[in-house]
N, C-alpha and C positions, 0 to 999 in steps of 0.2 A: 504495500500501499506505499503511493504516494502524498505525502502532502504538502501544501504553503500556506506561509502567512496569510501571505493574501491573493485575490485571484490576478491581481497587478503586475506581479511578477513573472517572468519568463515561464512561458506553456509549451507543453509540445504542440509540435503541429499537427492542424486540423480540431485541436483545442479555441472553443470561441469565451473569451473574456466576458462575463456577467454582466460587468456594470459599463460595457463598454457604449458607445455611440451608436455603431453598428445592432446593438442588440435593444435599444430605445426607440433604435427605427423599426426595428424587427418585431418590437413590441405592438405598436400603434398599428402595422399591416397585421397583427394576429386580432387585435382589437376589432379593424375592420371586419374581418372573417368574424368574429364571433358576434357583432352587430347583425352582420347578414346573416347567418348562422338563426339568432335567436328570433328574427323576425320574417326573414321569406322562406324559410324552412319546414316550419310548420305549416305555411300558409301553401304551401305548394304540397303538401301531402294531404291537406285538406280537400282543396276546392280544384286542384287543376289537374290536367289528364298528363301523361306520361310523357315531356320534352324531351324529344329525339332529335338528332343529330341531324343538321345544325343551329336547332333552333337558339336563340339569343339565351335562354335560363339554360340551358343546355353547359354552353359555354363558363357563363358565368359560376354556376354550382363547380366545375371541371377544376376552375383559377381558385373556388375557394378551397377547394377538395386536396390540390394539390399544395397550395399554403400549410395546409395542418400535415399534411405528409411531410414536408420542407420541415417543419417545426419538430417534428420527431424524430429526423435525425440533426436536428442542433441540439436538442434535449441531450441527446444522446454524448453532446461532445461540449457541453457545458457542463462545469464542475459545479459541485454544492458544498456547503458545508454540511461538514460531522455532527450530528447534534449530541455524541460523546464529545469533543474535545472542543468545537468552534475555530478548528480550521478546515480550511476549503480542500478538499479532495481532489486529485488530479489526474488519476490514474483512471485511465480509461474504461479499465475490465469494474472498477468500482463506482462508476460513475453509471455504467451500464447495468449492473446487478443492482442498484439502489432505483434507478429507473424503472427494472422489472418488476422490484417489490411495490414500488409505489404505484405509477399511471400510466406505464407502459401499454399495459393489455386495455384499458378505457380506451385512449389515444388512437389503437389498434384499429378496434369495435369502430371507433366514429367515424374513420377516413375507409374502413374497407366496402368495397363498391358494391355490396348488397346487391343495391336498386339496379344496378345495370345488368350482373348477373341474372338476376329473374327477369327481365326487361326483355332481356337478349333469350333465355332458357324457354319461357313461355307464351311471350311474345301479349294476345291482346285477352287470354284466356285473366274470366274473372276474377276466380281465386287467388291468380298471380297479381294480379291486380291490387285488389285488398293487401295482399303481403308486401306489396311494393311499397303501399302507402303507410304502412306500419314500421317499415324497415328503414322506413326516411325521417321517422323520428328516433331511430340511435343515433342521430349524428346528430341529435339536442345534447350526447355527452360531452361535448365539446365546450360545453361552456364552464364545466369544472376549467378549464385552465384559466377561466378569468381570474379565479384566486390565488393561482401561481404568478400571473400580471402581475395583479395588486401588491404581492409579496415584495417582488422587484424593484416597483415603484414608492413603497409606503415610505422609504428611506433615503428616498432620490428625490421627493419633489415635496416640499410643504404645502400641503393639501392643508386648508380649512375643514378640520375633522367634524364638526359638528354641520356646515351646512353640506360635507359631501354626504352624510347618513339623509340629510332631508333628500338628495337627489338620489339615493338608491333608494329608499322605499317607492317615491314615485316609479323609479323604473320595476320595482317588484311588482308593485300592481300593475303595470300597466302591460307588462309580461305575461304576470299571472291570466288579467283580463284577455292576452291575446289570446294565449294557449290554449287558454280554456273554450275559447271558439274556435280554434282549429280543432279543438277534440271535439266539442260539439258538431262540426262541419262535417268532419269525417266519422260519426257514428254510423250515418245512413249508409254511407257507400260499405263499411266494414260491414253491416248487419245486413248488406243484399234488399234495401228497400228502397234505397235513391232511385226506384223505374216505378215507385208504388205509391199509394197516395198516405200509405201506413209512415208518417214519419213528421219530425215538428215541423221541416222547411216544408212538404206537402199543405198540411192542417195551416200553417201560417201566413204563406203565402197566398193559399188559396182565401185567407179569410179577409185577404186586400186586393183581391181582383187579379193573382197574377199565378203563374203556373210555375212551379220547381223546378220544372224539366230544361224550362226554355229560359230561366231566369239568369242574368249573368254572375261571375265569380262576384264581382262587387255587392250585387244583392244578396248574395248569401253570407256573405263576410259581416257584410253590415249587418244581417238581423243578428249573425251568432255573436256578434263581441256587445251588439244591443241587449243581449239576453245576460251575457255575461257579465258585463257592468252591473246588469240590474241584480242580477243575484249576489255578489260579493257585497256590493254596497247595503244589501239586504233589502232594498227596496221593492223589486219583485211585486211590477204592475200586471202582470198572470197573461197576459196576450200572448208570448212565446210561452208555449209549455210543451212539457215533452209527452210524447207518445208512445212508444216501445219499453219493454224491462231497462233496455241498456241505459237508452236514456235518464230515465228515471233515478236508475242509479249514480249514473254521473250527474245528475241535475242536487240530487240528497248531499252529494260527496262536496261538489264544491258549496251548497250554502254553509255546509260546518268548515270549510276553507275559509268561507267568506265572514263567519262572525269570529271565526277567531283570530282571521287577523283584522280584522276592525278593533277586536279587543287589545291584540297587542299593539297595532299600529297608533292606536289613540293615547295609550300612556307612554308611548315610545317619543311621541309627536311633543306633548306635555312636556315631557326632560327634554328634549332639544330646545324647544322653545325658551324654557329656564333658564338653559344653557345661555343662549342665546340675546337674553337679559335681563343676566346674573348680576352686572354691572349695575342696570338700573334700578334692579329691584332690592339690592342692598345701597344705596343713593336713597330711595323713596322709607325704608325701614329706619337708617341712620335720621331723616330729614326731618319724620315723623316725633323718632326721640326726642332731638333741637328743641324743637319749637315745645313738647312738653314739658324737658327742663328748663326753659326760658320761660314758660309762662310760670311754672310753680315757684319760680327763685323771682319772678317779677323781673328781669333782666330791660336794660334800657333801651329803647327801639333801635337805637344806634348800632347798639353791642351785637342784638339780634340779627342784624341785617350783616353785620359782619363774620358772625359762626354759618350763616347760613351760606354766606361766598365760601368762607373758606372749606365748610363740607362738600359744598360742587365742586370745587376745586379739588381736593386730596381724594374725591373720589375719580376723577379722571386722570388722576396718574399711579391710581391701585395696582394696571397692570405693570409698572414697572415693580412693584416688589413684588409680584408673583415671578416676575422673569430672576428675578433674586431666589425665590423659592427654589425653583428650577436648576439654578447654577450652584448653590448647596445640598442636590442632592446627586449632583455627579461625582464621577471618581475625580480623587486629586488633578492628577494630570490634565483631566478635561475639563477641570474649572479653571487651571490654569490657562487652556490654552482659550477658554473664552474671557474670561478676565483680564485678558493681554488685547483681546480685538473691542470688547466692549469698551474699555476704559483705560488704555495706553494712550490716547491721544491727551487726556485731560490730565493723569498724574505725571507723563514725562516734562506738563511745564512747570511741574511746581519746581522754583530754582533749585534748593536742596537736592533734589533727586537727579539735578541732572552731574552732580558730584561723582554719581556713582560708574563705578570701575564698567566698563562695555560686557564686561562678562557676568556680574548680576544685574544689569540694567531690565531688563526684560522679567527675569525672575522674581525683583524685587516690584516692578510694575503690578504683576500679574496677583505676588502675596497681599500688598498695600492696597489692591482695587475689593479684594475681597474680606479687608476691613472697612471701607466706607460705608457710613450707613446714610439713607433719605430721611433728611427734613427738610419741610416746606413751613414756608413764611409769607403770611400773607404781606401785602402793600404797609410800608412803614413800618413796618416792626422791625427794631431794634435787632442785630445778629450779635453786635458787639459793640459795646460800649467804651468811653476813654476809660484809663485803669483799671477796667476789668484785666485779669491775667490769661494771657492767653496761653492757651492748654490743648487747642483746638484746630486744626488746617480746615478752610471751608473751599470747597472747589462749585464753581456755579454749574448747574448743570442745567438749567433754564432757567430765565426771570432775568434781573437787572437788581445788583448790590451797587448802592453808592459808597464812597469812603469817603467821611468829611470830619474835619476837627468840631465845628461851632454849631450852636443851636441841641435844641431837646431833640433826637430821634424821633419821638414820640408828638412833640406839637408840631402837627402838620403846620402851621399857618408861617410857625418860623423857622421850618424845615424851606416851606418856599421859600421864603424871601431871603434865606441864607444863601441861596442853592448856588448864588453865582461865588460863595466863597469856598465853594466844596474844593479840598484838596485829597486827589488821589491817589494809593501807591500799588503798584502789582506786584512788586520787587523788593527784594531786602535791597538791593543797589542803588536805582536810581528813576526808575521808572514813574514818570506819574503821567495819571490818565483822566478824563472825565466821569468814566463810571466801568465795572467789572462788568463781562459778558460771557455767554457759554463758554466754559472752558480755561477760562480765568480763575485765579484764586488767593485769599488772602489768609491771613493767619499762622502763613511759614513761619513766623517768629518763634513759633513755639522751639524751633530744635534750641535755642536759648531757656537758661534756667530762670523762669520764677519773672518774667519780664512781663510788663503791665502795654496795655495798649494805649497809643497816643490819639486812637483816633475811633471813631462812630463807624460802625458799620450798618446801613440801614438800607431797606430794600423800598424799589418804588413801586413795587407789581407782585403780583404772585411769582414766588422763586422757589427753587429746588435747588438743594444745597447737597454734594454728596459732604458728610463730613468723615473726619479723621480724630481723632481723639490722641493724646500722646502717649498714653500709657500704650495705645495699640501699635501707635510707630515705634515707642522703646520697644515691644517685645518683637517687631519686625525685623528690625534691626541686629537683634540679639544676634540670628541667621545669618545677616550679611556683613561680615567684619571689616571687608573691602569699603562699602559704603558708611558702617560709623564710624570710619578710621578718618575717611576724607570729611566728613561732617564736621568731628571732631574738629581736624585739623583749622577747618574753615571758621568754626566758632572761634574758636582760641584765636585765630588771625585778627578777629574783629574787635575783640572783646573791647580794647581801649577804645572805641569807636560806637558803641553801643551809647545809648541810656538805658537804662536796666527797668526805668521809672518814669513816672510825670507825674510831680508834685499833685496830692488831688486839688489842691486848692489854687492850683493853677487856672484858671478856670479861662482865664484870656489866652491861653496857647497860642503862641501864633506861628510856630515853627514849621518847618516840612517834614511829615511824617515819612515820607521816602530816605530824607537825609537823616534824620533819628533812629530811624530803624533800620 
């Protein structure tokens, strides 16, 4: 037995890579063949005569048969993942026997030309024609291949599974209705009553002034589909009624199927609708609690409005928290890869992170990304006040933050009046700008011990900040000695330039926080 860690490795001649672009194209061809088989084959078996050479339907059937025959040989050359080891099996012998134990027999039956053999051997014999139509239905076994295609596509394409399930259930209902209509249509022919008045076709069409023996295939199918939908949905007008015993048996079975399908689909669809509207449901419940809470404690109207706005915004960003739960549930290596993609652009902009040696940079960024916590701030909320000890790093994920020296950040009028005096700093060195936007950071002075802020940080709109605590940073740096040493040397080199704190009575401070910090 031969094993491979990945199907992308070098394979033996004539083996097919399961994840190759060619296989994706072939899957699309197979899906087209499956749709043809699911729709045309039952209709042909129920309502159409034998299509001899060179009828167009003969060629289309032959083409679809060749597609599925080719797929058998492709499957024999397709490596598979061992359930025991999780590795790819590339031995042709093992691939063949695995196929033989699973789907080979069913696939061969679905492509074997029973219908052509019967037609060639017995011609227009009535019993042979009945057998021909029943054997045609064996081709529906091809539908099973859809499950194998789904397994190959499930991990390659990012489907919205909830919407996909809606589509799947609609397709199931349509297919059951279509197949049931075709079965009802073939029953008179199987029983040999198609030339008499003792069948549902003659009774129904005779009641509306038509002759079943001269009716078109479209008319017969439409009547069958009409009956099928009525029975599955349990409407049952009763104008299309079974006449023979076999027709009654099939009608009874379909009634049971319809009742069971309705009960199952109603429960399932309600669950899917709840999934799609989960965020709205959570928001309504939370808002109801906020309104009750505000009324019970008689909150001022202005505070109630701010609470409702905050809850509405916070509900809209719940997706970020769900993403983080997904990341937390991954293996350590996958967490590192995902964190690096999601947060590397932001984290690498932090000045002291840029001191990291190249061989430690990506692992450090990934590790720090896992320690970030999302915090949401309402408009004009103080994130940092002057004289606060800086023990957190803040990265702007969404929104706007203004760093300023003067004015009370909670006093909106004063804040607006002093807007022209805002002094903003986004790096320890010297950069001064008017505002902090997505990806920029503040609070990176936390690398100094017990340093106090010389500025206020205030949001001007709903703002999402990724927050890293000093304790979390210190814990991560114990694993990256090169980075820890570089940061320590940087701190020691600037110790004489740093103003460790601002006197709390210095309310008229007019310095430049960029230079002081």
